[in-house]
Structure formats: C-alpha cells, structure tokens
C-alpha positions as CSV (number, residue, x, y, z in Angstrom):
1,M,-25.0,18.2,-18.4
2,K,-22.2,18.0,-21.2
3,K,-22.8,15.5,-23.9
4,Y,-19.2,14.0,-25.8
5,A,-19.8,12.2,-28.6
6,L,-17.6,9.0,-28.3
7,Y,-15.7,7.2,-31.7
8,V,-14.8,4.0,-30.9
9,E,-12.6,0.9,-32.8
10,S,-12.7,-1.9,-31.2
11,G,-12.5,-5.6,-32.8
12,P,-15.2,-7.3,-33.4
13,R,-15.1,-9.3,-30.5
14,Q,-15.0,-5.8,-28.8
15,R,-11.5,-6.4,-27.3
16,K,-9.0,-3.8,-27.3
17,T,-10.6,-0.8,-28.0
18,M,-9.9,3.3,-28.0
19,V,-12.4,5.6,-27.8
20,H,-11.9,9.1,-29.2
21,V,-13.6,11.9,-27.7
22,L,-13.5,14.3,-30.8
23,D,-15.4,17.3,-29.1
24,L,-11.6,17.4,-27.2
25,L,-10.0,16.9,-29.9
26,G,-6.7,14.9,-28.8
27,C,-8.4,13.2,-25.8
28,I,-8.7,9.4,-26.1
29,A,-9.8,6.6,-23.4
30,Q,-8.3,2.9,-23.9
31,G,-9.2,-0.7,-22.2
32,A,-8.4,-4.2,-23.2
33,T,-12.2,-4.3,-23.8
34,T,-14.8,-2.1,-25.3
35,A,-17.0,-1.7,-21.8
36,E,-13.3,-1.3,-20.0
37,A,-12.4,1.9,-22.5
38,I,-15.7,3.1,-22.5
39,Q,-15.6,3.1,-18.3
40,A,-12.9,5.0,-18.2
41,T,-14.0,8.2,-20.8
42,P,-15.4,10.0,-18.1
43,E,-12.0,10.4,-16.0
44,A,-9.6,10.6,-19.8
45,I,-11.8,13.4,-20.5
46,R,-11.6,15.1,-16.8
47,A,-7.8,14.6,-17.2
48,F,-7.3,15.9,-21.0
49,A,-9.8,19.2,-19.2
50,L,-7.5,19.5,-16.6
51,F,-4.5,19.7,-19.0
52,L,-5.8,22.0,-21.1
53,R,-7.5,24.6,-18.5
54,Q,-3.5,24.3,-16.4
55,H,-2.0,25.7,-19.8
56,G,-5.2,28.4,-20.4
57,D,-7.7,27.4,-21.9
58,S,-11.0,29.0,-21.3
59,L,-12.5,25.2,-21.8
60,K,-15.4,24.7,-18.7
61,L,-15.7,21.3,-18.0
62,A,-19.5,20.2,-16.6
63,D,-20.0,19.5,-13.2
64,T,-21.7,16.3,-14.9
65,M,-21.4,15.0,-18.0
66,T,-22.6,12.3,-20.0
67,T,-21.2,10.1,-23.5
68,V,-23.6,8.7,-26.3
69,I,-21.6,6.5,-29.1
70,A,-21.7,8.2,-32.3
71,E,-19.8,5.8,-34.4
72,H,-18.3,2.1,-33.6
73,V,-15.5,0.7,-36.3
74,M,-14.9,-2.5,-36.3
75,E,-13.5,-3.7,-39.5
76,G,-10.0,-2.8,-40.6
77,S,-6.9,-3.7,-39.8
78,W,-4.6,-2.2,-36.8
79,I,-8.0,-1.8,-35.2
80,G,-8.0,-0.6,-31.5
81,N,-4.8,1.5,-31.8
82,G,-5.4,5.1,-33.1
83,D,-6.5,5.1,-36.6
84,P,-9.1,2.6,-38.2
85,T,-8.6,2.3,-42.3
86,S,-12.0,3.7,-42.7
87,G,-11.5,7.3,-40.3
88,F,-14.3,8.6,-38.6
89,T,-16.9,11.0,-40.2
90,P,-15.2,13.7,-38.5
91,D,-12.5,13.3,-39.9
92,F,-13.7,14.4,-43.4
93,Q,-14.4,17.2,-42.6
94,P,-12.5,20.4,-43.8
95,L,-10.3,22.4,-41.3
96,S,-10.8,26.2,-40.7
97,A,-7.5,28.3,-39.7
98,K,-9.0,29.0,-36.3
99,D,-8.9,25.4,-35.8
100,L,-5.9,24.4,-37.1
101,R,-4.4,27.4,-34.8
102,I,-5.9,25.8,-31.5
103,Y,-4.8,21.9,-32.3
104,L,-1.0,23.8,-33.1
105,E,-0.8,25.5,-29.7
106,R,-2.5,21.9,-28.2
107,L,0.4,20.5,-29.7
108,T,3.2,23.2,-27.9
109,W,2.1,22.6,-24.9
110,M,2.1,18.7,-24.8
111,R,5.5,18.9,-26.6
112,A,6.3,21.3,-23.4
113,D,5.6,19.4,-20.9
114,L,7.0,16.0,-22.5
115,L,10.5,18.3,-22.7
116,E,9.6,19.0,-18.9
117,L,8.7,15.4,-18.2
118,I,11.7,14.0,-19.2
119,G,14.5,17.0,-18.6
120,N,16.3,15.4,-15.5
121,V,15.8,11.9,-16.7
122,P,19.6,10.0,-16.9
123,R,20.0,8.2,-19.8
124,K,20.3,4.9,-18.0
125,Q,16.8,5.5,-17.3
126,L,15.6,7.1,-20.9
127,L,17.3,3.5,-22.0
128,A,16.1,0.7,-19.8
129,E,13.9,-1.5,-21.3
130,P,10.8,-2.4,-19.0
131,K,10.3,-5.7,-17.2
132,T,7.2,-6.2,-19.0
133,A,7.1,-6.4,-23.2
134,G,7.2,-2.7,-24.7
135,R,9.8,0.3,-25.6
136,S,12.1,2.3,-23.2
137,I,10.8,5.8,-22.9
138,F,13.7,7.0,-25.8
139,G,12.1,4.3,-27.8
140,I,8.5,5.5,-27.0
141,I,9.9,9.5,-28.1
142,E,11.8,7.8,-31.3
143,H,8.4,6.2,-32.7
144,A,6.2,9.0,-31.7
145,A,8.7,11.5,-34.0
146,E,9.2,9.2,-36.8
147,A,4.6,9.1,-36.3
148,Q,4.3,12.7,-36.7
149,G,6.7,12.4,-39.7
150,V,4.4,9.8,-41.2
151,Y,1.4,11.6,-40.4
152,L,2.6,15.3,-41.9
153,R,4.5,13.4,-45.3
154,Y,1.4,12.0,-45.8
155,L,-0.5,14.9,-45.6
156,V,1.9,17.6,-47.7
157,G,4.7,14.9,-48.9
158,K,8.2,15.7,-48.5
159,V,9.1,18.4,-46.1
160,D,12.0,20.1,-46.2
161,G,14.6,18.9,-43.6
162,L,12.3,16.8,-42.0
163,A,14.4,13.6,-42.7
164,D,17.4,14.7,-41.1
165,A,15.7,16.2,-38.3
166,L,14.4,12.8,-37.8
167,K,17.2,11.0,-37.4
168,A,19.1,13.1,-35.0
169,V,16.2,12.2,-32.6
170,H,17.5,8.7,-32.7
171,A,21.6,9.7,-32.3
172,S,21.8,9.8,-28.9
173,P,19.6,10.3,-25.7
174,E,21.8,13.4,-25.1
175,T,20.6,15.3,-27.7
176,L,17.2,14.5,-27.3
177,P,15.5,18.0,-26.3
178,P,17.2,20.0,-28.7
179,A,16.6,17.1,-31.7
180,L,13.1,16.8,-30.8
181,T,12.5,20.4,-30.3
182,R,14.5,21.0,-34.1
183,V,11.8,18.1,-35.9
184,W,8.2,20.0,-33.8
185,Q,9.4,23.8,-35.6
186,I,9.8,22.2,-38.7
187,S,6.3,19.6,-38.4
188,N,4.9,23.2,-36.9
189,S,6.0,25.7,-39.2
190,R,5.0,23.8,-42.1
191,L,1.0,22.8,-40.8
192,A,1.4,26.5,-40.2
193,K,1.5,27.0,-43.9
194,L,-1.5,24.9,-44.9
195,T,-3.5,26.5,-47.4
196,E,-6.9,26.3,-47.9
197,V,-6.7,23.9,-50.2
198,E,-4.5,21.6,-48.3
199,R,-7.0,22.0,-45.6
200,T,-9.8,21.3,-47.2
201,R,-8.7,18.1,-49.6
202,S,-8.6,14.5,-49.3
203,V,-5.8,12.7,-50.2
204,P,-5.6,8.9,-51.3
205,H,-2.6,7.1,-49.4
206,G,-3.1,3.2,-50.0
207,Q,-6.5,1.8,-48.7
208,V,-6.8,5.2,-46.5
209,T,-7.7,8.8,-47.2
210,W,-6.2,11.9,-45.4
211,T,-7.6,15.0,-44.6
212,A,-6.0,17.6,-42.5
213,R,-8.3,16.8,-40.1
214,R,-7.3,13.4,-39.2
215,A,-3.4,14.0,-39.6
216,L,-4.1,16.9,-37.1
217,R,-6.4,14.2,-35.0
218,R,-3.6,11.5,-35.2
219,M,-0.9,14.2,-33.9
220,L,-2.8,15.2,-31.1
221,E,-4.3,11.9,-29.6
222,H,-0.9,10.3,-30.5
223,E,1.3,12.4,-28.6
224,W,-0.9,12.8,-25.7
225,E,-1.4,9.0,-25.5
226,H,2.3,8.3,-25.3
227,M,3.5,11.3,-22.7
228,L,0.9,9.7,-20.5
229,E,2.7,6.3,-21.0
230,I,6.1,8.5,-20.4
231,A,4.7,10.2,-17.2
232,A,2.7,6.7,-15.8
233,R,6.5,5.2,-16.6
234,L,8.6,7.2,-14.2
235,G,5.2,7.9,-11.7
236,K,4.6,11.7,-12.6
237,P,1.6,12.3,-13.6
238,I,1.0,15.4,-16.0
239,V,-2.1,16.7,-14.1
C-alpha cells in the first residue's frame, strides 16, 4: 500500500480547497470544500500517474493507496487557488539537478499534449465565452502562459526574449501553437541553465519567498490544472 502525503490549502471555513500531492509533483485535486477535495484526491493521483506512464515514466501505481494530511494551510490571501503565501515545507528544500530534469520533462509532456488538444479547434470555439463564468479557451491559454512567465521572473528575474514571446501569444489564435512553443523554449532553456546557487537559494518577493522547487511546483500544477480544464471544455479526456 502506498501512502501519499497531502498538502492542503483552504480558507478557515474549509470551503474552496486545493490539495497538492507533492510526491507526484504536478498532481492536484480541487473541491468546493476540503472534504470534497480530499475525496477527489485518489482519482486525481491515478489520473496523473496514468499521464506519466503514457509518456514513458516508469512510475508504478500501487493497487491500494492511503493518504495523510501533512500540512493544512488556512491563512493568507488567495487561499485554495494554488499557492498560499506561506508555501509548504517541501517548497523550501533545494532542487537537485536530477529533479530539475524530471520536472522539465513533465512540463514538456504536458505542453505536447496541450498542443495536440487544441490543434484542430476552430478559432470560433477557441474564442467562445462559456455560458457560465470563466474564460474562453484562448483566454485560459493566455493566462497559463503569462503565469509561467511570472513564476520564472520571480525566480531568476528578467529573461531575454520572454516578454516579446508572451506578446505573440496574445496576438492571434491562428499563431498560437508557434507562439506558445517559443515561450516554452525560452522558459525551459533558462530553467535548464539554473545554477546550483539558483536551485538552492530563497528569493523574497513581497510576502512570498520563492525557491526553484516552489516555482517548478507551480509551473507543473498550473499547466496541469488548466490543461484538464481545457480538456473538459472540449470533451476530450487527457487520460
């Protein structure tokens, strides 16, 4: 039996909640309440593990699993949306060169799947606003790309060419695939060059302290979250 440690963020009333499975960096579960999010976690773990295996990861998922709450953050702003101000204890562990390679590989897989997902979606559908609240598919992609740039800048400062590449993402749905690819190339190239100092240091930014591990966590989780959102919108399951 495999035991997964869960890192949970919710408001003090335990309403909107996000669960982070840091043993499978990138895996999250969400719910309108803490109970719903935790209940959804086993299936979220299975889905993420299947995604990894589909791309050649050797991860083996145990027949049975159990979960335990390692940390539960209930204070701070924007709780339940992915990155509580305090962060989680593992966020402040040094990021090894091996882990960096693994996480960049996961980002590459997610991005390839996203391009395949939106490849034949017509412009009208990309720009269509949902009947309920929320962004268009194009808006989701714009948001996700901008967030990647933010996380990277918080960690290493200005990155040459990134601002112009992000502008190209906003330009037109027709040029979205090559524009996204350019953003990802610039981002991954800079991340791959992180020095040992950059992989181990803490970078204060307002009330938040950033580390390489925290930045990679948010990049993976955020892309996975919104890829699932887009897949659900299109009725095309990822796994």
